[in-house]
N, C-alpha and C positions, 0 to 999 in steps of 0.2 A: 159849530165854529171851533177852529183850532188856532190857539195863539201861544207861541213859545212852548210847543209840545203839550199844551194844556187843552183838554177837550171840554167844551162848554155846550150844554144843550140849550138851544134857544126855543122858547115857548112864546108864541105870539098870542096875546089876549086882548080883550076889550078893557084895557086899563089905561090910566093916565101917566103913570111913572114906571120906570124900570126897577126891577127887583132882582137882586143877586142873592143866591143862597147856595150853601155847601151842605150836603146831607150825609148823615151816617148811613151805613157803617164805614164806607170806603172813601168818602169825600167826593161824591158825585156832585158836579157843578151844574146849576140850572139858572139861566137868566130869563126872567119873564119880562116881556116888553110890550108896549102898545102895538097894535096890529100893523100900523103903517110906518113903523120906525125904519129909517134908512140903514142899510147894511154897514155903511161906513161909521155911522153914529154908534151902532152896536159895537163895532170893533174898537173904536176909540174909548168907549166906556169900559169895555172889558180890559183893555190895556192899562187904563188908569187904575183898575182894581186888581191888577195881577199880583202885587205883593200881598194884598189881603187874601186873595184866593189861595196862593201857595201856602200861606201860614195856616189857614184853616184845613186845607187838604192834608198837610203834614201832621197836624194835630190828630185828625181822624185816623190816619194811617199808622200813627204811633200808639194809638189806643190799644190796650191789651185785648187779646181775643181768647175766647174759650176754645179749647181743643174740640175736635169733633166728639159729640156725645155718643157713647156706645151702650149706655143704659145697663151697666153691670154693677154689681155690689161693690162698694168702695169708691165709686165715682162721686165727685162733688157737684151738687146742684144748688141753685140759689132760689130763695123765696122771700120776698119783701126785704131784700137787702142782707139776709142772713144766709150763711153757708150751711148746707146739710149734706150728710153722707148718705148716699142712696143704698138701700137695702132691698134687693129684689127677692121676692118670695113667690115661688110657684105654687099654685093651689088649684082646686077644681071649682072654686066659687067665682063670683063676679070680680072683674078687674077693678081695682080701686087704689087710692093713694092716701096715706095718713102720715101725720107728723108724730114722731114718738120722742118725748123728752124735748131737749133743746138742740139736738144735733142729728137726729136720724129721720130720714124720709123713706118710709116703707112703701114699696111699689108691689102690689099684689097683682099677678098676672097668671093666666092659664099656662100650664106646662107646654113648652115648645114655642112660646111666643117669640116672634122675631124682634129685631131692633126697632123696626117700624111700628110694630104692635105696641111695644113699650112706650115709644115716643108719643104715639097717639093718645094713650091713656094719660100720660103725664101732661101733655099739652092741654087736653080737655079739663084736667084738674086745675091747671093754671087759669084757664078761661073762666071756670066756675068761681074760683076764688077772687079773681079780679072783678067779675061782674057783681059779686057780693059786696066787695069793698067800695066800688065806685059810687053807688047812689048817695051815701052820706057825704062823701067828699064833694061830689058835684053840687048837691043841695047847699052845702056850706058855702061854697065859693060863688054860686049863683046869687045868694043873698048878699054876700060881701061886695060883689062887683055890680049887682043891680041888673043882671040879665037873666034870661031863661032860655035854656036850650030846649028845642022841641023834641029832641031825641038824642040818644048817644049809643055807641056800640063799641065792640072790641073786635079787632081783626089783626092778623099778622101783616105787618108792613115792613118793606125792605129798606125804605129810605127816610122814614119819618117816625118820630115818637108819637105824633098825633096829627090830626087834620080837622079842619072845620069847613063845613059847607055853609057859607054865609047866608045864601038865599033861603035855604031850608032850615037854618039854625040847628044843624045836626053836627055833633062832634064825634070823632073816632079816636080811640086810644089803642096804641100798639100792645099786642098781647105780651110782648117782652117786658113791659112795665110791671107785670106781676112779680118779676124777679128783683125789681129794684126797690130801694128804700121808699117808704110811703111819702116822704117829703118830696122826692123826685117825681113821683106820680102826681102829687098835688101841683107841683110846678107846671107840669104839662097840661093838667086840667085848667089851671089859671091862664096859661098861654093861649089855649084854644078858646076859652070863654071870652078873653079880652078881644079876640078877633070879632066877636059879635058887636064890639064897640068901634073897632078899627081894623079894617081889612088888611092893611099893609104893615110891614115891619118898619115903620117910620118913627120919627121923634114922638109923635102922639102916642103910638103904641108903647114905646119905651116908657113914656111918662105914666101911662096907665099901669104898666107892670111895676114901676117904682112905687106907685101909690098903693096898690093892692097887695103886693108881695115885695117889700123892700130888699129882701135878701135873695131875690130870684137868680141873680148871677151866680151866687154861691151854690145854689141848688143845681143850676144848669151845669156848672163846672164839675160838681160832684157826679152828676149823671154821666157826663161825657168822659169822666176819668175811670168809670167802672168798666170791667170787661164786657164786651159786646159778644153776642152769639157768633159762632163760626159762620162762614159764608153759607152754610147749610141752613139758611133762615127758615125754610119750610119744614125743618126736621128731616 
């Protein structure tokens, strides 16, 4: 659907209420609606939310972007909210990544490695680090919220920081969260776990968020103010 030059993806689902969302990194707009909702009702609802839509799209588009990563020495990379300077070391051994001191990120690769090779090594390091970090965080908030996820995973996502499969009680976290401050990661974990209590982003959902993490808006704003990866999401 297109309204006032604004493109809106319509997703029909077996739900009771309409749900409007704007997703990072570029402000993609999605309107989830009950399966049999009339087109005119959709249009009127979207028009009534046009100011809200434009505000959120503008915020995402104004968010700072990382430049394209070339994986050369001297380049800035982030881990758990801290900035590190990449130091590429060519050697004959196994590829690996290690933090040296408080500012250096050493990337060991085989001689002649391409940009894609280096990106893959660093990406898998981020994945391992995030998977090591998550169990304690998830366990902590499961106890606090009173829910239990049946499973969780990490994957690269282009439009969401996290996702929750309500029926299977499985949550997914965006690999990019490994680069963000731990409190921002915790905010996303709480957000997804709360979906096990309330499927929709309604008043009940917000009340739960206010109860379990009173400063969640602050953490959300912090996350949304940080540089997001360049459009080259898949490296």
